N, C-alpha and C positions, 0 to 999 in steps of 0.2 A: 048852459049845460054842455053844449057842444064845444064851447071854448075851453071849459074846464077839462074835458076829455083830451083835447088837442094838447093842452099844456102838460097834462100828466104823461101823455105819450112821448112828448118831446123830452120831458125830464127823464123818462125811463131810457129813451134812446141815448140821451147825453151820458147817462150813468153807464150804459153798456159800452158806449164809445170810450168813455174814460177808463173803464175797467180793461177794455181791449188794448187801449194805448199803454196802460200800465203794464199789462202782461207782455205786450210787445217789447217795451223798454227793458223789462226784466230779462226777457229772452235775449235781447241784444247785448245787455251787460254780461249775461252768463256766457254768451259766445265770445265776447271781447276779452274777458278776464284771462283765460288761458293764453290767448294771443299776446296780451301785454306782458304776462309773466315770461312767456317764451322769448319775447323780444328783449326783455331786460337781461335774461340769462345769456342770450346770444351776444348782446352788446358787451356784457361783462367778460365773457369768454374771449371775444375779439380783442378787448383791451388787454387782457392778460397775455394773449398770444402776441400781440403787437409789442408789449413790454419785453417779453422773452426774446422776441426777434431783435429788438433794439439792443438788448444786453449782449446777445450773441454776436451781433454786428460790431459792437464796441470792443468785445474781446478779440475779434479777428483783426480789427484796426490796431489794437494795442500790440498784438503779436507782430503785425507788419511793421509798426513804427519802432518797436523795442528790439534792439539787437539780441540775438540768441546768446544766452549765458554760456552755453557750451562753446560756441564759436569764440567768444571773448576769452574764455579760459584757455582754449587752444592757442589763441594769438599770444596771450601773455606767456604761456609755457614756451611757445616757440621763440619769443624774444629772449627769455631767460636762458634757454638752451643755446641760442645763438651767441649770446654774450659769453656764456661759459665756454663754449667751443672756441670763440675768438681769443679769450684769455689763454686757454690751454694751447691753442695753436701758436699764439704769439710767444708764450714761454717756451714752447717746444722748439720752434724754429729759430729762437734767439740763442739756443745752445749750440756749441760747436758740433760739427757733424761726427767727428771721431775723437778717440782718446788722444791721438797724435795732435789733432788740432787744438784740443783743450790744453795740452802741455805747452804747445807753441804759444797759445794765446795768453797763458798765465805764467810767463817767465822763462819758458823753455829750459835750456841746459843750465842757465844761471840759477834758476829756482829749483830744478829737479835733479841737478847734478852735484856730485861731490858732497853729499849730505853726510855729516859725521854721525856715525852710529855709536862707536865707542873709541877708545884710545887707538885701536889698531885698524878699525873698519870704517869704510865710507860706502855710500850707496848711490847709484845712478839710476834714474827712472827714465826710460824712453818708451816709444811706442811706434809700431808699424800699423797704421790704420787703427784697429781696435784690439790689436794684440800688444799687451803691455809686457815690457821686459824690465826686471829689477836685477841689477848686477851689484852684488856685494863684493867689495875688494878689501882684503885684509893683507897687511904687510907686517911681518915680524922678523927682525934680523936674528934675534935670539932663538936658538934651536929649541930650548925648553918651552918658551912662550909659543912658538909656532906649533910645537907638538900638542900643547894644551888646546890651542885654538882648533887645530885639526880634529882632535878627539871630540871636542864639544860639538862643532858644527857638522861633523859627519855622523853624529849619533841622533837619537830620537829627540833630544832637547834642541839640537840645531835645526832639525827638520820642522819641529813645531814653531821655532822662531821664524823660519823662512815662510811657513804657511801663514803665520800671523801677519807678517808684513805684507804678504801677497793679498790676503783677504782685505786688510785695511785699505790698501792703496786702490785695489780694483773696485771694491764696493763704495769707496769714497768718491772716485772719479767718474766711473761709468754712468751713474744716474745724472750727472751734470752734462752729459752729451746726448746726442740723438742716436747713439749706438743701440741696435736691437740685441746684439750679442757681443760678448767680449771674453777674452781669456788673459791669463797672466802666467809668466814664467819667471821664477826667482832662482838666481844662481849665486852660489857662494864660492869665491876664488881666494885662495891663500897663496901669496907669493907667486901668482901667475898660474896656479894649478886649481882646477875645479874640484871642490871638495864635496859639494852637495847641490841638489837642485830640486825644485818642486814645480808642478804645473797644475792649473785648475781653471775651470770655466767660471763665469760670473755666477751661475746658479750654484755651483759647488761652493764657491766662496761665501755666497749669501747664506746657504744652508749651514755652513760651519760657524758663521757668525751668530746665527740664531740659536744654534745648539749651545755655543759657548755662553751666550747671554742667558739662556734658560738654566744652565748649570750654575752660573753666577747667582741668579735669583734664588735657586734652590739652596745654595750654600748660605746666602744671606738669611733666608728663612730659618735654616737649621741653626745658624749662629744666634738669631734672635730667640729661638726656642730654648737654646742652651742657656742664654743669658737670663731668660725669664725663670728657668728651672733653678739656676744658681741663686737668683734673687729670692725665690720662694724658699729655698733651702736655708739661705742665710737668715731670712725672717723667722722661720720656724726655730732655728737654732737660738736666735735671740730671745724668743719667747720662752 
């Protein structure tokens, strides 16, 4: 009987111990679970931050190792501008310094002197620095012929002719030199007597040429318009 009581008491104690152990284990697990979850989250966050840090570091290294695009663009632009400036400089400094030098370099008196204009008139082109001189010399032994030449070249038509030659010569030669400014004087002499003369600067000569070109273009447009109108009128008449 006593043995049975002892055995029952031991069994009861063991059961209580077992239940206590189970409760303790449950308590431990309940306490550990939040810690484990928190630890996983911390590790995940740490890995994400580490990945972001590595990415940022790589970008910094790429920027350091890769030349700046703006700098490359500026370098290329500088090279192009330098080449362009070199070509312009070479072309500019290869030109004669003055109109006088240009005439000398391109045949001088032989090329620019005694140029036949018409049956009675020759022309000589010379220059003093960048001041061009065009001298027209007419010779006529016949009094009537001389009178006709004088009447023409001393009038508006003669003045326009002198201006035309002056414009053409100055605007044709000056850009081929390094001259910053230039001027021209054209004189017409008949049998040793000055009949007429004109003077103009390079700017004035250029403006006159541009005006004459504009007038010629307008005249050509008017002629085309008249031709089209005549063609339309002829077509309508044919119908």
